[in-house]
N, C-alpha and C positions, 0 to 999 in steps of 0.2 A: 295576163293572168287567165283570161278565158281560154286561150290556146293551151296553156299548161293544164288546165282542168280537163279540157277535151282530150288531150293526149293521154292523161292519166286514166280517164274513163275508157278510152280505146284500148290501152294496154291491159287494164283490169279485165275488160270484156274478153280480150284475146286469151289471157292466161287462164281465165275460167273455162273457156271452151276447150282448152287442152289439159284441163285438170285431171289429176289422178282420182279414180273412184275406188271405194273399198268394197262395193257389192254391185251385183248385176241388177239391172232394172227388171221389173216384172215382165215387161214386153220382151226383153232378151231371153229370159228364162223360159218363156212360153213358146219361143220360136222352135220350129222343127228343122232337123238336119237329117241327111240320109247316111245310113251306115253302109259299110262295104258290101253287105249282103242285100242291099236295096231297100231295107226296111227304114221307116222313119222313126226318129226318137227326138224327144224334146231336149233342148239345151239344158234344162233343169235336170233331166235324168243323167246326162253326161256329167254334169258337175256333182250331183249326188253320188254317183257311182264311185267317186274318188275321195269321199269325205275321209278325213284323217290322214290324207297324204298331201304332199306338196306337188303341185301340178304346173306344168308349163303348157300353155295353149299357143299354138302357132297358126296364124291365118296366112295362107299362101295360095299360089296357083302355078301350074306347070308352065304357063305362058309368061310368067313374071320373071324377067331377068334378074332383078334384085333378090327375088326369092331363091332362084337357082344359085346365085353367088353366095347366099347366106347358108346354103346346105352344109358346107364344111364346118361352119361355126356352130350350127345346131348339133351336128354329130359330135363335135368336140365337147359341147355342153353336156350331151348325153354321156360321153365317156367319163367326164369329170364329176357327174352327178347321177350315178346309176340308180339311186334310191328315189329319184324324182320320176313322176309319171309324165309322159309326153303325149299330148293329144293334138292332132293336126286337123285343121278345118280348111278344106280346099274351096277356093272360089272359082274353080274351073267351070267352063260352060257346059260340059257334057260329062256323063258318068264314065265313058270310055277314056277320055283325056285325063280325067282324074286318076283312074286306075293305072293308066300307062305312066303317069307322073310318079306315083308311089313306087312302082316297080323300077322305073328308070333311075330314080334318085335314091333307091334303097332306103326309104324312110322307115325307121323302126318306131313303132308306137301305135296308138289308136287313131283311126282315121274316119273322118266324116266329110260329106260334101254339103256345102252351103248352096242350096238349089237356086237361089236367086242372086248369087254373087255378092260382091262386096257393096254394091249400090242398092241392093234390095232391102227388104224390111229387117232381116237379121243383121246385115251390115250396118244399117242405120241405128239399130237398137244398141250396137256396141261402139258407135262412133268410128266405124271402120273406114278411115279415110286414106289408108296406105297399107300396102302389103309388101314384104312380110310384116306382120304385126305380132307381138308377143304379149301375153298376159300371164302373170304368175299368181297362182292361188295358194294360200297357205293351208296348213292342216285343219284350220277351223273353217275352211271354205270361204274365207274372206280374200279379197283381192289385195295382194301386197304390191304388185306393180301392174298398172292398168295400160299404160301407153309406152311401149318400147318398140323400136324398129330395128332394122338390120345393123345399124351403127351403134346399138346400145348393148352389145353382148357383155361388156364389162359391168354395166349396171345390172343386167340380168344375173350374172354370176354373183355380184355383190349381194343382190337380193336373196338368192338361193343360199349363200353363205350365212346371211343374217337369220335365215329361217332354220338353220341346223341346230 
């Protein structure tokens, strides 16, 4: 009986750590990211900029093989959902590598650099434990899908369909 209770507690703990959230933490919203022109902007400002729109956030890096493999899927998603705003947050280590990655992969959308990568304070504030990672925000600026990875494009599309 004690083993069963311990197993249940462990499973409950694990499922809570991977839980979907419906809003960003104050810490995440306060974090700064770098725009393509080199200026810094708060994550809150990026989110506020798209109020009233459905938004897909992608966290990626040019060095990430899973991210590169998923590029065709994100482009397909963009073709099937042109009314959605796509915002890319790179976890590249340098400004130059980030800019080269945008050009090389012909990523269409809004772009920002996470200056301390996925393991820094911004990544931690979003529970960024894997890239590519996708978050879908609805027109009310609430999170509709918090934790999706490159194998979840059907779920991302279903979420977008549900928000139409």
